[in-house]
Wavefront OBJ file of the C-alpha trace (Angstrom):
o trace
v -25.375 -4.314 -4.506
v -25.590 -3.552 -0.792
v -22.651 -2.344 1.285
v -21.247 0.330 -1.011
v -19.762 3.285 0.757
v -17.162 5.976 0.687
v -13.660 5.823 2.100
v -14.497 7.902 5.165
v -13.108 6.122 8.203
v -10.199 4.438 6.392
v -6.980 4.150 8.408
v -3.373 3.427 7.482
v -0.922 2.156 10.110
v 2.858 1.784 9.827
v 5.200 0.040 12.245
v 7.649 2.353 14.042
v 9.916 -0.385 15.381
v 7.756 -0.967 18.452
v 4.129 -1.015 17.307
v 1.774 -0.073 14.485
v 1.103 3.684 14.475
v -1.752 5.321 12.552
v -0.590 7.974 10.099
v -2.680 11.124 10.537
v -4.158 13.332 7.820
v -4.344 10.493 5.285
v -6.773 11.106 2.418
v -5.837 8.464 -0.171
v -4.551 4.907 0.332
v -3.526 2.575 -2.455
v -4.247 -1.129 -2.128
v -1.439 -3.565 -3.055
v -2.328 -5.066 -6.430
v -1.398 -8.638 -7.283
v 0.212 -9.328 -10.638
v 2.148 -12.299 -11.970
v 5.023 -12.820 -14.350
v 4.630 -14.602 -17.658
v 6.977 -17.554 -18.112
v 7.391 -18.635 -21.699
v 7.375 -22.380 -22.319
v 7.353 -22.273 -26.139
v 9.186 -25.116 -27.854
v 9.891 -26.335 -31.385
v 6.627 -28.223 -31.519
v 4.326 -25.625 -29.928
v 0.871 -26.132 -31.512
v 0.199 -24.021 -34.608
v 3.453 -22.025 -34.052
v 1.947 -20.112 -31.112
v 3.981 -19.100 -28.124
v 2.961 -20.813 -24.871
v 3.053 -19.393 -21.343
v 2.466 -20.380 -17.742
v 2.033 -18.180 -14.710
v 5.271 -17.280 -12.945
v 5.958 -15.619 -9.625
v 3.396 -13.214 -8.197
v 4.129 -9.691 -7.026
v 2.142 -7.240 -4.873
v 3.931 -4.252 -6.403
v 3.877 -0.723 -5.048
v 1.244 1.503 -3.497
v 1.063 5.115 -2.347
v -0.354 6.694 0.791
v -1.239 10.387 0.395
v -1.688 12.686 3.356
v -1.816 16.273 4.503
v 1.717 17.425 5.271
v 2.622 18.970 8.608
v 6.377 19.525 8.847
v 7.864 17.946 11.956
v 4.650 16.166 12.988
v 4.758 12.625 14.369
v 3.457 11.367 11.000
v 6.132 13.308 9.073
v 8.899 12.026 11.342
v 7.684 8.409 11.041
v 7.568 8.689 7.239
v 11.107 10.106 7.146
v 12.365 7.435 9.548
v 10.796 4.640 7.497
v 12.450 5.888 4.312
v 15.835 6.472 5.955
v 15.853 3.092 7.719
v 15.390 1.231 4.450
v 13.940 -1.736 6.297
v 10.897 -3.835 5.584
v 8.212 -3.198 8.181
v 4.581 -4.184 8.836
v 1.680 -2.051 7.644
v -2.082 -2.291 8.026
v -4.915 -0.636 6.124
v -8.328 -0.595 7.797
v -11.291 -0.209 5.440
v -14.675 0.980 6.719
v -18.186 -0.275 6.152
v -20.870 2.104 4.869
v -21.224 3.570 8.398
v -17.479 4.276 8.696
v -16.791 1.431 11.145
v -13.809 -0.923 10.641
v -14.922 -3.766 8.370
v -11.854 -5.119 6.549
v -8.109 -5.151 7.138
v -5.206 -5.552 4.740
v -1.869 -6.381 6.366
v 1.587 -7.038 5.017
v 5.190 -5.888 5.009
v 6.804 -3.271 2.809
v 9.639 -0.805 2.704
v 9.281 2.925 2.124
v 10.597 3.579 -1.364
v 9.966 7.314 -1.566
v 8.628 10.227 0.449
v 7.597 13.281 -1.584
v 6.433 16.491 0.081
v 4.571 19.118 -1.934
v 4.346 22.753 -0.896
v 2.048 24.673 -3.298
v 1.591 28.424 -3.083
v -2.216 28.362 -2.920
v -3.369 24.944 -1.658
v -2.801 22.528 1.206
v 0.605 20.975 1.698
v 0.602 17.235 0.977
v 2.962 14.275 1.126
v 3.068 10.925 -0.649
v 4.755 7.896 0.883
v 5.454 5.164 -1.691
v 5.797 1.563 -0.533
v 7.183 -1.570 -2.182
v 5.434 -4.660 -0.856
v 7.558 -7.625 0.184
v 5.760 -10.974 -0.038
v 2.005 -11.396 0.069
v -0.646 -9.557 2.080
v -3.470 -10.934 4.162
v -7.014 -9.650 4.096
v -9.958 -10.253 6.365
v -12.423 -8.952 8.893
v -10.893 -7.259 11.956
v -10.144 -9.609 14.837
l 1 2 3 4 5 6 7 8 9 10 11 12 13 14 15 16 17 18 19 20 21 22 23 24 25 26 27 28 29 30 31 32 33 34 35 36 37 38 39 40 41 42 43 44 45 46 47 48 49 50 51 52 53 54 55 56 57 58 59 60 61 62 63 64 65 66 67 68 69 70 71 72 73 74 75 76 77 78 79 80 81 82 83 84 85 86 87 88 89 90 91 92 93 94 95 96 97 98 99 100 101 102 103 104 105 106 107 108 109 110 111 112 113 114 115 116 117 118 119 120 121 122 123 124 125 126 127 128 129 130 131 132 133 134 135 136 137 138 139 140 141 142 143
């Protein structure tokens, strides 16, 4: 299949209250995954005594953005502010084509659910910002 590539060139942007700002040092971005609830509709006459189900509400769940951690950087301060504000804010992930150029965008709204910073003794410092998606996301080629 043509078009395969690596993640080099991927971007993650988070709204700061004024505009979308790219988080720097990002090396791993989760994509919101769609799942749906099961709603049981079994009744006394369900065929052959089998439970019956229909699809319920859909959910985009949670995703994590991992990055290099630089204490006090603009990215660190935005991550802390997003968590402390507790509000739902826009985000955008930009996926590259095989040459690293923007080829696909995923946009939605989410709130920061957790911000974990890791300081190992013998490796790079990293941080993980966990988001909970609110509503659906949109996907498509960049405008």
